[in-house]
N, C-alpha and C positions, 0 to 999 in steps of 0.2 A: 145347143135349142134342138129342137124336133122341127122334120120340114114341116109339118104341120104348123106349127108353131111362127119360124123364121116367113113362111109364106102369109100368115098372118098379119104378122107385125109389118112384111112390105105391104100388101093390100092397104093397109091402115094408115100408114104413112103416105104414101099416092093420095085415098082417098082423102086423107085430111091436109095436101098441099093443094088438091084441086079447089075444095071447099075453103080455104084461106083463098086462095086467088083469087075465087069467086065473089069472096065476100070483099076482101079489096079491091076488086074492081066495080063491086055497087058504090062504095062510100069514094071509092076517089072523089076529089075533087076539082073534075076534069067536067065537061062538057058534056052530055047525054048522049050523045051519040059513037062515038070512038069507046068509050068501056061497052056496050051493046055488043058493037060487032067484033071487040075482042070477044067479049062475050060467047055470041054465037058461035063462032071459029073454034074458042077450047071446048064447045060443047058437042059442034060437029069431031071435033078430035078424041072426044073420051073415048069411044069406043074402040076405035083405035088404040088409044092407049091401054084398053085396060085388057083388050085381044093381046098386044104386047108385051104387057105384067103377067098376065097369066099364063102365057107360052113359058117368060122366064121362070115364073118360080116350078113349075112344068120340069122343064129341061133341070135347074137347078136340084128341084124334090127328086129326081129317076139320077143323077151324077152322085146324090149323097146315095141313095140306095144300091147303085152299084158300088159305090165305094164302100160301103159298111157289110154287105155282103164277103166284098174282094178282102175285107180286115178279118171276118167272121170266120170265113174261110180256112185264113192263114191259122188263126190264132186257135183255129179247130185241131188241124195240121198239127201245131207246138204240142198242141195237149197232150195230142195220141203217139206223139215219140215221148214226151215224158214220162207219161203211163208204161208204155211198153221199156223205157229204161231204167222203169222205176220196179220192175216186173222181173227185169233181165236182173237186178242188182237184187231182188228180195232173196230169187232161187239161188243166186251163185253164192249172199250169202248162208241160205239155208245150208245150200250143202256144204260149207267149210264149217260150221258150228255145228254140224251130223258128223261131218268126217272129226270130229276133232276131240270132239266129247266121247270118251270110253264109254261103253256098258257096262255094270255089271253084273254079276250074275241075280242080287235081287234086288236090278230095277232102280240100281240109282249109282250117279257117280260116283266115280272112283279119286281118290286125291292123291 
């Protein structure tokens, strides 16, 4: 899952949970004063919760991008090594084949 998608999912999850909590408090069969106090406290805490969530998503995205960069550099290094090894093996095989095949005077290989 990409960083943007995971951040959107977590944000949607928190927003949905908050909306569900508010709806639950509003329709709960209690006296109206305590749920409204709870709702007010929850609303007051919401900006802090959003800030914590955004910081968490930012840190996670940063960690994932660093990890992806390290993995990419490692893969690129392995690819360069494989290409170099392939070039060396190809040159060796070419030299081996060119030395083992005698050339006839008319340009074709002798049997």
